[in-house]
C-alpha positions in Angstrom: 0.1 0.0 0.0 2.9 2.4 0.9 4.6 2.0 -2.5 1.2 2.4 -4.3 0.6 5.7 -2.5 4.1 6.9 -3.4 3.6 6.0 -7.0 0.2 7.8 -7.1 1.7 10.9 -5.5 4.6 10.7 -8.0 2.2 10.5 -11.0 0.2 13.4 -9.6 3.4 15.5 -9.3 4.3 14.7 -12.9 0.8 15.7 -14.1 0.9 19.0 -12.2 4.4 19.8 -13.4 3.2 19.6 -17.0 1.3 22.8 -16.4 4.4 24.8 -15.6 5.5 27.7 -17.9 9.2 26.9 -18.5 11.5 29.9 -18.8 14.8 30.9 -17.5 15.3 33.3 -14.6 15.6 37.0 -15.5 19.3 37.3 -14.5 21.5 40.2 -15.4 24.6 38.0 -15.3 25.4 34.5 -16.3 24.4 31.8 -13.7 27.1 30.9 -11.2 26.0 27.3 -11.0 24.8 25.2 -8.0 26.0 26.1 -4.6 28.3 23.3 -3.3 27.1 23.2 0.3 23.3 23.0 -0.2 20.5 25.4 -0.3 19.9 26.1 3.4 23.7 26.9 3.8 23.5 29.1 0.8 20.8 31.1 2.5 22.7 31.6 5.8 26.0 32.4 3.9 24.2 34.9 1.9 22.6 36.4 5.0 26.0 36.7 6.7 28.0 38.1 3.8 25.2 40.7 3.0 24.1 41.7 6.5 25.0 45.4 6.1 23.2 45.5 2.7 20.1 43.9 4.1 20.0 46.2 7.0 20.2 49.2 4.7 17.5 47.8 2.3 15.3 47.2 5.3 15.7 50.8 6.4 14.8 52.0 2.9 11.8 49.8 2.8 10.6 51.1 6.1 9.4 54.2 4.3 6.7 52.1 2.7 6.0 50.0 5.8 5.3 52.8 8.2 1.5 53.1 7.4 1.0 49.4 8.1 3.0 49.4 11.2 1.3 52.6 12.4 -2.1 50.8 12.1 -0.8 47.8 14.1 0.9 50.0 16.7 -2.2 52.1 17.3 -4.5 49.1 17.7 -2.3 47.1 20.0 -1.3 50.1 22.1 -4.8 51.3 22.7 -6.5 48.0 22.8 -9.9 46.9 21.4 -11.7 48.0 24.6 -10.4 51.6 24.4 -11.0 51.9 20.7 -14.7 50.7 21.3 -15.0 53.6 23.8 -13.8 56.0 21.2 -16.1 54.7 18.5 -19.1 55.1 20.9 -17.8 58.5 22.2 -17.8 57.2 25.7 -15.7 59.1 28.4 -16.1 56.6 31.3 -15.4 52.8 30.8 -18.2 50.5 31.7 -16.8 47.2 30.4 -13.5 46.9 32.5 -12.5 43.7 30.7 -9.1 43.9 32.3 -10.6 43.5 35.9 -13.4 41.1 34.9 -16.0 43.3 36.7 -17.8 46.6 36.1 -20.5 45.8 33.6 -23.3 48.3 33.9 -26.7 47.1 35.1 -29.0 45.4 32.7 -26.3 44.9 30.1 -26.1 41.5 28.4 -22.5 40.0 28.7 -22.7 38.4 25.3 -23.8 41.7 23.7 -20.9 43.5 25.2 -18.4 40.8 24.1 -19.8 40.9 20.7 -19.4 44.7 20.6 -15.7 44.2 21.6 -15.1 42.5 18.3 -16.1 45.6 16.3 -12.7 47.3 16.6 -11.2 44.3 14.8 -13.2 45.1 11.6 -11.4 48.5 11.7 -8.0 46.7 12.2 -8.7 44.5 9.2 -9.8 47.5 7.1 -6.6 49.4 8.1 -4.4 46.5 7.1 -6.2 46.0 3.7 -5.8 49.8 3.0 -2.1 49.9 3.8 -0.7 46.6 2.7 -0.5 47.7 -1.0 2.0 50.4 0.1 4.0 47.8 1.9 3.9 45.8 -1.5 5.5 48.7 -3.3 8.5 48.7 -0.9 8.7 45.0 -0.9 9.4 45.0 -4.6 12.8 46.7 -3.9 13.6 44.0 -1.3 12.8 41.2 -3.8 15.1 42.8 -6.4 18.0 43.2 -4.0 17.5 39.7 -2.6 17.5 38.1 -6.1 20.9 39.7 -6.8 22.2 38.5 -3.5 21.0 34.8 -4.1 22.3 34.8 -7.6 25.7 36.2 -6.6 25.4 39.3 -9.1 27.4 42.4 -8.7 25.8 45.7 -7.4 26.3 49.2 -8.4 29.2 50.5 -6.3 30.9 53.7 -5.3 34.5 54.5 -4.4 35.2 55.1 -0.7 38.2 57.2 0.3 38.7 55.6 3.6 38.2 52.0 2.5 40.0 50.2 -0.2 37.0 48.1 -1.5 34.1 49.6 -3.3 30.9 50.0 -1.4 27.6 48.7 -2.9 25.0 51.4 -3.4 22.2 49.5 -1.9 19.8 52.5 -1.8 20.2 52.9 -5.6 19.6 49.1 -6.1 16.6 49.1 -3.9 14.8 52.0 -5.6 15.7 50.6 -9.0 13.8 47.5 -8.0 10.9 49.6 -6.8 10.9 51.4 -10.1 10.9 48.2 -12.2 8.4 46.0 -10.1 6.3 48.2 -7.9 3.1 47.9 -10.0 3.1 44.1 -10.0 4.1 43.7 -6.5 1.4 46.3 -5.4 -1.2 44.3 -7.4 -0.3 41.0 -5.7 -0.3 42.5 -2.2 -3.6 44.3 -2.9 -5.4 41.1 -4.0 -3.8 39.1 -1.2 -4.9 41.8 1.4 -8.4 41.8 0.2 -8.6 38.0 0.4 -7.1 38.0 3.9 -9.4 40.8 4.9 -12.5 38.8 3.7 -11.5 35.7 5.5 -10.6 37.5 8.7 -14.0 39.2 8.7 -15.7 35.8 8.5 -13.7 34.7 11.6 -14.7 37.9 13.5 -18.3 37.5 12.5 -18.2 33.9 13.8 -16.8 35.0 17.1 -19.5 37.7 17.4 -22.3 35.3 16.9 -20.6 32.9 19.3 -20.9 35.5 22.0 -24.5 36.3 21.1 -25.3 32.5 21.0 -26.8 33.0 17.5 -24.5 30.5 15.5 -26.0 28.6 12.7 -24.7 26.3 9.9 -23.8 29.3 7.7 -21.4 30.8 10.3 -19.7 27.4 10.8 -19.3 27.1 6.9 -18.0 30.6 6.7 -15.4 30.0 9.4 -14.1 26.7 7.9 -14.1 28.3 4.3 -12.4 31.4 5.6 -9.6 29.5 7.3 -9.0 27.2 4.3 -9.0 30.1 1.8 -6.7 32.1 4.1 -4.1 29.3 4.5 -4.2 28.3 0.8 -4.0 31.9 -0.5 -1.1 32.5 1.9 0.7 29.3 0.5 0.2 30.6 -3.1 1.3 34.1 -2.2 4.7 32.9 -0.8 5.3 31.0 -4.1 4.1 34.0 -6.2 5.6 37.0 -4.8 9.3 36.2 -5.5 8.4 35.7 -9.2 7.9 39.4 -9.3 11.7 40.0 -9.6 13.0 36.7 -10.7 11.0 36.0 -13.9 9.8 38.0 -17.0 6.5 36.4 -18.0 2.8 37.3 -18.1 1.1 37.4 -14.7 -1.3 34.5 -15.6 1.8 32.3 -16.2 3.3 33.3 -12.8 0.1 32.7 -11.1 -0.2 29.2 -12.7 3.3 28.3 -11.7 2.6 29.4 -8.1 -0.5 27.2 -7.9 1.4 24.2 -9.4 4.3 24.6 -6.8 1.8 25.2 -4.0 0.0 22.0 -4.6 3.0 20.0 -5.6 5.1 21.1 -2.5 2.3 21.9 0.0 4.4 21.0 3.1 7.2 23.4 2.3 4.7 26.1 1.3 2.8 25.7 4.6 6.1 25.8 6.5 7.0 29.2 4.9 3.5 30.6 5.8 4.1 29.5 9.4 7.4 31.3 9.5 5.7 34.4 7.9 2.9 34.5 10.4 4.9 33.5 13.5 6.1 37.1 14.4 2.6 38.5 14.0 1.2 35.8 16.2 3.7 36.8 18.9 2.3 40.4 18.7 -0.8 39.1 20.2 0.9 37.9 23.4 1.1 41.4 24.8 3.0 44.7 24.7 6.4 43.2 25.1 5.8 40.8 22.2 4.6 43.6 20.1 7.6 45.9 20.8 10.1 43.0 20.3 8.5 42.0 16.9 8.3 45.7 15.8 12.0 46.1 16.6 13.2 43.0 14.7 11.0 43.7 11.6 12.2 47.3 11.4 15.8 46.2 11.7 16.1 43.3 9.3 12.9 41.2 9.3 11.4 42.2 6.0 14.7 41.8 4.2 15.0 38.4 5.8 11.6 37.3 4.5 12.4 38.6 0.9 15.7 36.6 1.0 13.9 33.5 2.2 11.2 33.7 -0.5 13.7 34.3 -3.3 16.0 31.6 -2.1 13.1 29.1 -2.2 12.0 30.2 -5.6 15.6 29.8 -6.9 15.7 26.3 -5.4 12.6 25.4 -7.4 14.1 26.9 -10.5 17.4 25.1 -10.1 15.8 21.7 -9.4 12.5 21.8 -11.4 12.3 24.6 -14.0 15.8 24.4 -15.5 16.1 20.6 -15.7 12.6 20.4 -17.3 13.5 23.3 -19.7 16.7 21.5 -20.7 14.8 18.2 -21.3 12.2 19.9 -23.4 14.9 21.5 -25.5 16.8 18.3 -26.0 13.5 16.5 -27.0 12.8 19.3 -29.5 16.3 18.9 -31.0 15.9 15.2 -31.2 12.6 15.5 -32.9 14.0 18.0 -35.4 16.9 15.8 -36.2 14.7 12.8 -36.7 12.5 14.8 -39.1 15.5 15.9 -41.1 16.7 12.3 -41.5 13.3 11.1 -42.6 12.8 13.9 -45.2 14.0 12.8 -48.7 16.6 15.0 -50.4 14.1 15.6 -53.3 11.5 16.9 -50.8 13.8 19.2 -49.0 13.1 22.9 -49.6 15.2 24.4 -52.4 17.3 27.4 -51.4 17.9 30.5 -53.6 21.2 29.3 -55.0 19.8 25.9 -56.0 16.7 27.6 -57.6 19.1 29.8 -59.8 21.1 26.7 -60.9 17.9 24.9 -61.9 16.9 27.9 -64.1 20.2 28.1 -65.9 20.2 24.3 -66.7 16.8 24.7 -68.3 
């Protein structure tokens, strides 16, 4: 049974890979070949050797991340309860959720708990509104990360104090923004809308849970929202690095991302877990929020961009390029066989042969 299951999975993988669009990466320099010590070590070696460049790129991207971080900072610093007071124009608290007492007389506990979920809709709206701006800045990080993973040279400047030339990471970053901001912004916008819709379904479920008004539709919406959220996130981590690493139509990039998500679902899910882990820590309290904010503002977003590009390059190196070479070899063999089978009399006459034929007549 085990061997049959493996064979079935292998056949499914082969069928899925047939739908891939096979093109080479959009490199600016010739490929350097496979890294001798493996893909994981390549990631950490690249991280160590380009730490200063990643720090500078992360600082540059912070200009585009400020709106999103501001939304998160305001929400978590004020808290849902205080935001609810502001929405209802209340001066004196009557919920006192931090003490567990203080509900005003005659107020239903479930209704108050349901009301407490309203600020989360505003949080979702703020994230959806600001995440496209974040996508614009992330395009520069993807471009810089692709050059790091591929081992390509950067634009440099002479330094009077140092002998070596210094890479102009700011120029490279904004060059990437200029080249890829539209596509990256589009992906982040669509992804943000999908996540916002799924998160709203979850908040709606919680509200009706507190009100004790749950029905089949709420359970269905909860399950559907979680499934769509997880799957769309898995597709996103496969799609977003293609912004800077391939030159092909968006529908081809989307199809490749779907194929890789389904074919390598465990790895895609692991990347999503690593992506969401810091944001989960933010919900643990003020200390977790401050710690995550500090790490993300220092190097976190560059780290994610490098991780996504490294994984995309791994798929290219082990899936795309071998398949492309195989297809090209098969095409050459087919052409060679056709040339051998075609009789000399049926071969097309070139211009010189045509002139000789006329002279003889």
